[in-house]
C-alpha positions as CSV (number, residue, x, y, z in Angstrom):
1,X,10.4,59.5,14.0
2,X,8.5,58.8,17.2
3,X,6.2,61.6,18.3
4,X,3.1,62.3,20.4
5,X,0.0,64.4,19.9
6,X,-1.1,66.7,22.7
7,X,-4.7,67.9,22.9
8,X,-5.3,71.4,24.2
9,X,-8.1,70.2,26.4
10,X,-5.5,70.7,29.2
11,X,-4.2,74.2,30.4
12,X,-1.4,75.5,28.3
13,X,1.2,75.4,31.1
14,X,0.4,71.7,31.6
15,X,0.7,71.0,27.9
16,X,4.2,72.6,28.0
17,X,5.1,70.4,30.9
18,X,3.9,67.4,28.9
19,X,6.0,68.5,26.0
20,X,9.1,68.8,28.2
21,X,8.4,65.3,29.5
22,X,8.1,64.0,26.0
23,X,11.5,65.4,25.2
24,X,13.0,63.8,28.3
25,X,11.4,60.5,27.3
26,X,13.2,60.6,24.0
27,X,10.5,61.6,21.5
28,X,11.4,63.4,18.3
29,X,8.3,65.6,17.9
30,X,5.1,66.9,19.5
31,X,2.0,67.8,17.5
32,X,-0.8,69.9,19.0
33,X,-4.3,69.0,17.8
34,X,-7.0,71.6,16.9
35,X,-10.7,71.9,17.7
36,X,-12.2,75.3,18.2
37,X,-13.7,74.2,21.5
38,X,-10.2,73.5,23.0
39,X,-7.4,76.0,23.7
40,X,-5.6,77.5,20.9
41,X,-3.0,75.2,19.4
42,X,-0.5,77.8,18.3
43,X,-0.5,79.5,21.8
44,X,0.1,76.0,23.2
45,X,2.9,75.3,20.7
46,X,4.6,78.6,21.6
47,X,4.7,77.7,25.2
48,X,6.0,74.2,24.3
49,X,8.8,75.7,22.2
50,X,9.9,77.7,25.2
51,X,10.1,74.6,27.4
52,X,12.0,72.4,25.0
53,X,15.2,72.4,23.1
54,X,15.2,69.8,20.3
55,X,11.6,68.6,19.7
56,X,10.0,69.3,16.4
57,X,6.7,71.1,17.0
58,X,3.7,71.7,14.9
59,X,-0.1,71.6,14.5
60,X,-1.5,68.2,14.1
61,X,-3.4,69.4,12.2
62,X,-4.4,72.9,11.3
63,X,-7.3,73.3,8.9
64,X,-7.3,75.9,6.2
65,X,-11.0,76.7,6.4
66,X,-11.6,78.7,9.6
67,X,-8.2,80.5,9.3
68,X,-7.2,82.0,6.0
69,X,-4.3,79.9,4.6
70,X,-2.0,83.0,4.3
71,X,-2.5,83.8,8.0
72,X,-1.9,80.1,8.8
73,X,1.4,80.2,6.8
74,X,2.5,83.2,8.9
75,X,1.6,81.5,12.2
76,X,3.7,78.4,11.2
77,X,6.5,80.7,10.1
78,X,6.4,82.5,13.4
79,X,6.5,79.2,15.3
80,X,9.6,78.3,13.2
81,X,11.3,81.5,14.1
82,X,10.7,81.3,17.8
83,X,11.6,77.6,18.0
84,X,14.9,78.1,16.0
85,X,13.7,76.2,13.0
86,X,11.9,73.3,14.8
87,X,8.4,73.9,13.2
88,X,6.5,71.3,11.2
89,X,3.3,72.3,9.3
90,X,0.6,69.7,9.8
91,X,-2.3,70.7,7.5
92,X,-5.6,69.0,6.5
93,X,-9.3,69.5,6.2
94,X,-9.9,68.9,9.9
95,X,-12.6,67.2,11.9
96,X,-16.0,67.2,10.2
97,X,-18.1,67.2,13.3
98,X,-16.6,70.4,14.8
99,X,-16.1,72.1,11.4
100,X,-19.8,71.9,10.8
101,X,-20.4,74.0,14.0
102,X,-18.6,76.9,12.3
103,X,-20.6,76.7,9.0
104,X,-17.9,75.0,7.0
105,X,-18.0,71.7,5.1
106,X,-15.4,69.6,3.4
107,X,-16.1,70.6,-0.2
108,X,-12.9,70.8,-2.2
109,X,-11.0,69.5,0.8
110,X,-8.1,68.1,-1.3
111,X,-7.7,71.3,-3.4
112,X,-8.0,73.5,-0.3
113,X,-5.3,71.6,1.5
114,X,-3.0,71.4,-1.5
115,X,-3.4,75.1,-2.3
116,X,-2.9,76.1,1.3
117,X,0.5,74.5,1.7
118,X,1.7,75.3,-1.8
119,X,0.9,79.0,-1.2
120,X,2.6,78.7,2.2
121,X,5.8,77.4,0.7
122,X,5.9,80.3,-1.8
123,X,5.4,82.7,1.1
124,X,8.2,81.1,3.1
125,X,10.4,81.4,0.1
126,X,9.9,85.2,0.2
127,X,7.5,85.4,-2.8
128,X,4.6,87.7,-3.1
129,X,1.6,85.7,-4.0
130,X,-1.5,86.2,-6.1
131,X,-3.9,83.3,-5.8
132,X,-7.5,82.7,-6.9
133,X,-8.7,79.1,-6.2
134,X,-10.5,77.7,-3.1
135,X,-9.3,80.9,-1.4
136,X,-8.1,84.3,-2.6
137,X,-4.8,86.2,-2.0
138,X,-3.8,89.4,-3.7
139,X,-0.2,90.4,-3.6
140,X,0.2,88.7,-0.2
141,X,3.6,88.3,1.4
142,X,5.5,88.0,4.7
143,X,7.6,90.8,6.0
144,X,10.2,88.4,7.5
145,X,12.2,85.4,6.4
146,X,10.9,81.9,7.1
147,X,12.8,79.4,5.0
148,X,12.0,75.7,4.5
149,X,9.4,74.1,6.8
150,X,8.4,70.4,6.5
151,X,4.8,69.9,5.4
152,X,2.8,66.9,6.6
153,X,-0.7,66.4,5.3
154,X,-3.4,65.0,7.5
155,X,-4.8,62.1,5.4
156,X,-7.1,59.1,5.6
157,X,-8.9,58.7,2.2
158,X,-7.2,57.6,-1.0
159,X,-7.1,60.9,-2.8
160,X,-5.6,62.9,0.1
161,X,-3.1,60.2,0.8
162,X,-1.9,60.1,-2.8
163,X,-1.8,63.9,-3.0
164,X,0.4,64.0,0.1
165,X,2.7,61.3,-1.4
166,X,3.1,63.4,-4.5
167,X,3.5,66.9,-3.1
168,X,4.3,66.9,0.7
169,X,7.2,65.8,3.0
170,X,5.0,63.4,4.7
171,X,1.5,62.3,5.7
172,X,0.0,62.2,9.2
173,X,-2.1,59.2,8.3
174,X,-5.1,58.8,10.6
175,X,-4.9,55.1,11.3
176,X,-4.1,52.9,14.2
177,X,-4.5,49.5,12.6
178,X,-2.0,47.6,10.5
179,X,-4.7,47.1,7.8
180,X,-5.1,50.8,7.4
181,X,-1.3,51.5,7.2
182,X,-0.9,48.6,4.7
183,X,-3.5,50.2,2.5
184,X,-1.9,53.6,2.9
185,X,1.5,52.3,2.0
186,X,0.0,50.9,-1.2
187,X,-1.4,54.3,-2.1
188,X,2.0,55.9,-1.4
189,X,3.8,53.4,-3.5
190,X,1.4,54.0,-6.4
191,X,2.7,57.6,-6.5
192,X,6.4,56.9,-6.4
193,X,6.9,57.8,-10.1
194,X,4.8,61.0,-9.8
195,X,6.4,62.5,-6.8
196,X,7.5,66.1,-7.3
197,X,8.7,67.0,-3.8
198,X,12.5,66.6,-3.2
199,X,12.6,65.1,0.2
200,X,12.1,61.4,0.9
201,X,8.4,60.8,1.9
202,X,7.6,60.0,5.5
203,X,4.4,58.0,6.0
204,X,3.6,58.5,9.7
205,X,0.9,56.4,11.4
206,X,-1.0,59.0,13.3
207,X,-2.4,56.4,15.7
208,X,-4.8,57.0,18.6
209,X,-3.4,55.3,21.6
210,X,-4.4,54.7,25.2
211,X,-1.9,53.0,27.4
212,X,-2.0,52.0,31.1
213,X,-1.0,49.1,33.2
214,X,-4.7,48.6,33.7
215,X,-6.0,47.4,30.4
216,X,-9.7,48.2,31.0
217,X,-8.9,51.7,32.2
218,X,-6.9,52.3,29.0
219,X,-9.8,51.1,26.8
220,X,-12.3,53.3,28.6
221,X,-10.2,56.4,28.2
222,X,-10.0,55.7,24.4
223,X,-13.8,56.2,23.9
224,X,-13.8,60.0,23.2
225,X,-11.1,60.1,20.5
226,X,-12.4,56.9,18.9
227,X,-15.8,58.6,18.7
228,X,-14.3,61.4,16.7
229,X,-12.3,59.0,14.4
230,X,-15.3,56.9,13.7
231,X,-17.5,59.9,13.0
232,X,-14.9,61.3,10.6
233,X,-13.9,58.1,8.8
234,X,-14.9,57.8,5.1
235,X,-17.1,54.8,4.2
236,X,-14.3,52.7,2.8
237,X,-12.4,52.9,6.1
238,X,-15.5,51.9,8.0
239,X,-16.2,49.0,5.6
240,X,-12.6,47.8,5.9
241,X,-13.2,47.2,9.6
242,X,-16.9,46.1,9.3
243,X,-18.0,49.2,11.2
244,X,-21.7,50.1,10.8
245,X,-22.0,53.3,8.8
246,X,-25.2,54.3,10.5
247,X,-23.7,54.1,14.0
248,X,-20.7,56.1,12.9
249,X,-23.1,58.8,11.5
250,X,-25.1,58.8,14.8
251,X,-21.9,59.4,16.6
252,X,-21.1,62.4,14.4
253,X,-24.5,63.9,14.8
254,X,-24.2,63.6,18.6
255,X,-20.8,65.3,18.6
256,X,-22.1,68.1,16.4
257,X,-25.1,68.5,18.8
258,X,-22.7,68.7,21.8
259,X,-24.1,65.4,23.2
260,X,-20.7,64.0,24.0
261,X,-21.7,61.3,26.5
262,X,-24.2,59.9,24.0
263,X,-21.5,59.9,21.3
264,X,-18.9,58.2,23.5
265,X,-21.5,55.6,24.6
266,X,-22.1,54.6,21.0
267,X,-18.5,53.5,20.6
268,X,-18.3,49.8,20.2
269,X,-15.5,47.3,21.0
270,X,-15.0,46.9,17.3
271,X,-14.4,50.6,16.9
272,X,-11.9,50.6,19.8
273,X,-9.9,47.8,18.2
274,X,-10.0,49.4,14.7
275,X,-9.3,53.0,15.6
276,X,-7.1,52.9,18.7
277,X,-4.2,51.1,20.2
278,X,-5.7,50.6,23.7
279,X,-4.2,48.4,26.3
280,X,-1.1,47.6,28.3
281,X,2.5,48.7,27.3
282,X,3.1,45.2,26.0
283,X,0.1,45.5,23.7
284,X,1.1,48.9,22.5
285,X,4.6,47.7,21.7
286,X,3.2,44.8,19.7
287,X,0.9,47.0,17.7
288,X,3.6,49.6,17.2
289,X,5.8,46.9,15.6
290,X,2.9,45.8,13.4
291,X,2.4,49.4,12.2
292,X,6.1,49.8,11.4
293,X,5.8,47.0,8.9
294,X,4.1,49.7,6.7
295,X,4.8,53.1,8.3
296,X,8.0,55.1,8.5
297,X,7.1,57.0,11.7
298,X,4.6,56.6,14.5
299,X,2.8,59.4,16.2
300,X,1.0,58.4,19.4
301,X,-2.2,60.5,19.3
302,X,-4.8,61.3,21.9
303,X,-5.9,60.3,24.5
304,X,-2.4,58.7,25.2
305,X,-3.9,57.2,28.4
306,X,-6.1,57.7,31.4
307,X,-3.2,59.6,33.0
308,X,-1.3,61.6,30.3
309,X,1.9,62.1,32.2
310,X,2.2,58.4,33.1
311,X,1.3,57.5,29.5
312,X,4.1,59.7,28.1
313,X,6.6,57.8,30.2
314,X,5.2,54.4,29.2
315,X,5.1,55.3,25.5
316,X,8.7,56.7,25.7
317,X,9.8,53.3,27.0
318,X,8.0,51.6,24.1
319,X,9.6,53.9,21.6
320,X,13.1,53.5,23.1
321,X,12.6,49.7,23.0
322,X,11.6,49.8,19.4
323,X,14.7,51.8,18.5
324,X,16.9,49.2,20.1
325,X,15.2,46.3,18.3
């Protein structure tokens, strides 16, 4: 699978146009990211569904904190209905920096994520659900049929990655560097004998990318998403790339305080290299090939490039070339 992530920092109609362009460029799926300070991801996905015919569509990711997991299950089921079965449920704990603004933390993140999609699957199967864990549901059910919807867990740390490998259809692994995907593949392989899901597992590199013919423009456009990735990366990931933990924490504090220019200015070249594929189409093609030594799928995530529409076209060419090789 080759896919892109669209960030609802753009107007919804424009996002729908981007999705249509992605379909024309040969992509298999589009994921819509979520931060409370952007436009609503499900409204955006609804408009995308109306403008496309074959693309898989889903949140990348939705977090089960600020929205009750039963409500989240219903939203995904509604997306599946209106898209004629093209919905994918991307679920995970979400971005620490923005979650903090809403009074949530990441306590019990693995349990919350697992319980959220397990309950969703029961609801989609038509069950009425009683649940008392990291959230509560009493005789909850959907008044319409949903059927099977693929579940992809947003993962980065070892425990979430292994949980996804055991229980989910796939993982949207937050990594842009071959080192990270090699590590993730090892965690997935460790769970091969414990897997309980029926479908073959899909390890997707959810890779921040910024592509342009102008290399420096591409790298400059990568600073905002890399700031979020660096701020949210667990210590082992930072250590893997020799990223200073203190600087990463400073970036997270600046984002939480709304001091975005400060946060983006703290991003180093080492962070850009570790947490983004930023450069020319040839460089992106080379890094994509390196990722695919370990990943089954590649999702090109934000910012895509200094010009999103142009980037979608360039990335579509990269994906097409990779399919032919």
